[in-house]
C-alpha positions, 0 to 999 in steps of 0.5 A: 405073351400077347397083350390081349392075353396078358389083359385077359389073365389079369381080368381073371386074376381080379375077378378071383379076388372079389375086388369090391369085398376085398377093398371093403376089407381093406377099408376096415383095416385101413380105418382101425389104423388111422383111428389108433390113438396118436397125436399125428396121423401119417405125417413125419414126426418133428416132435417127440410124439409117435406118428402113424407111418404112411409106409406101413400103411402101404404095407398093411393095406397092399398085404391085406389085399393080397391075403383077401385075393388068396382066401377068395381065390381058394374060396372059389376053388373049392365050390365050382361045382355049387357056384354053377348052381346059383344065379349070384355066382355062376359067372366066377371064373372057374364055373366060366373055365377062364382059368384051370384049377391048377392056375388058380391054385398058384394064384392063390398061393402066390397072393397069400404068400406075398400078402403074408410076407408084405405084413411080416416085413413091412408091418409086423409078425402079429399082423402077418399071423392074423393075415395067415389065420384069416385065409385058413378061416375063410377057405378051411373052415367057413367054406366047407363049413356052409354045407354043414351048418347054419353056423357058417355064418358066425364063422364067416362073421369072425372072419370078417372082424379080423381085419379091424384088429390087424389095423389096430395092431399094425398101428400099435406095433409103431408105438409099442413101448415093450416088446411088441409081442402079440399080447401087448399089441391084441390084449394090451391096455389100449387094445380096446379100440381095435376089438370094438372095431372087430365087434362092429365088423362082427355084428354088421355082417349079419344084417348084410348077409341075412338080407343079401341071402333072401331073395336067392334062398331057394338057390342056396337050398338047391345047392346044398348050402345050410343057410338060416334063410331057409332053414329058420326064416323067421330066426333069420330076420331076428338075427339080422334085428339083433346085431343091427341093435348091437351097432349102438352099444359098440359105436358107443363104446368107441366114444366111451374109450375116447377113440372118438369124440362125442360128435360120433355118438350122434352121427353114428347113432343116426346111421345105426338107427337107419339100419335097425329101422330096415331090419325091424321091417325086414324081420316083421315082413319076413323078407317080403314087400321090399324089406330085405332090398331095404336092409340090404341097401342099409347095410351096404351104406352103413358100414363104409359111413360109419367108418369114414364117420369114425375117422372124421371123429377121432379124438383129437384129431381136429385139435392137432390139425388146428395147432398145425394150422396155426403153427403151433407145436403139439409138444410145446409144454413138454419141450418147455419142462425139459429145458435146461439152463445153466447159471454162470458166474462172472467168468463164465464157469457154470455154477450149477444146472437147474430145471426151468420150470416154465409151465403152468403149475410148476 
C-alpha cells in the first residue's frame, strides 16, 4: 500500500475513534487507577506494601482506548444518514465516503476484540467484561435510543460512568486479598472510591451535553433525535443545574472516604462552584445570551481539572513522596516489629527465639 494511502487509512480510522472523546475517557480511567489507596504509585515495590503497576496501566489505557474506538466506530456505522443532517457530524468519515461500511465494521470488530483481549490478559476479567459491556451499551442501547426517548442522555451517562470503575477495578485486582472476583473488586469494602468517581462522571455529562446540544437543537429535532434540549428546553436547564450541584457531595465523598486529602475538598469546590454558577445562568437564561457557551466551556475545563486535582490531593501521596526523598522506608516500622533475635549461650548455641518489640508502645 502506498504511503499516502496508508496515511489516509490511519487518519480515517483515527476519526472513527473520536480521538478527543476517547482521550477524555482514558484520562478518567487512568485517574481512577491512580487514586486507588495504595502507598506506592507506579513504582516497583521494595517493601511489603503493594504498588500500582506501570505495565498494568499500559494495558488498561490501551485496552480502554481500543474499546472506545470500537464503540465510536459502531456509533458512526449506525448513523451516517442522520449524521449528514447535522453540522456537528456531517464531516465524519462514513458521511464523506472515506471508508465503506464494511471497512468501518472490520475496524470496529478488530479494535473491540483487541481492546477486550488487552484488558482480559493484561488487567483482569472483570475490567475486560466492563470494557465489552460499554461497547454494547454505547452502540446497542444508547445509539438507537437517541431516536426513541430523551432518556438516551441518561443511558449515555451510564456509559460514561463505567470507565472510572474499570480503572478502580484494575487497581483493586492487584491488591485483592481474596479470589479477585468481580464482587470483591466492584462491591467489596474498598470499592466506594470507584463508585464515587463513576458518579462524578455520570453527573458531569448533563451540564456538558445539555449545553453542547443547545446551539444545534433544531438540527437534533430535524434529524429525529429525541433530545431534552428541544422537547423540554426548561427542563433541559434544570437537569443541567441539578447534576452540576451533585458534583459537590460527590467530591466531598472522595474526601470523606479518605480517597483524597482535605485540600481536595477546597480546590474541587472552587471548580464545582464555577460550573454551578454557569449552570444556574444557563437555566435562568434558557440557553440565551451566551449562557449555553459559558456552561459548555465550564464543563470542558471542569472534568480534567477535577481529575488532576484528585490525583494531586490523593490521600497520603505527599507523605510517601517526602519519605522517599528523605530515604525513609514506608514499611520501616513493620520490619522492626517483625524482627526476630536469637539469644545464644556461651557456646553459641541458641537458647530461645524472642521477638524484638522495638516500635513505640510495644
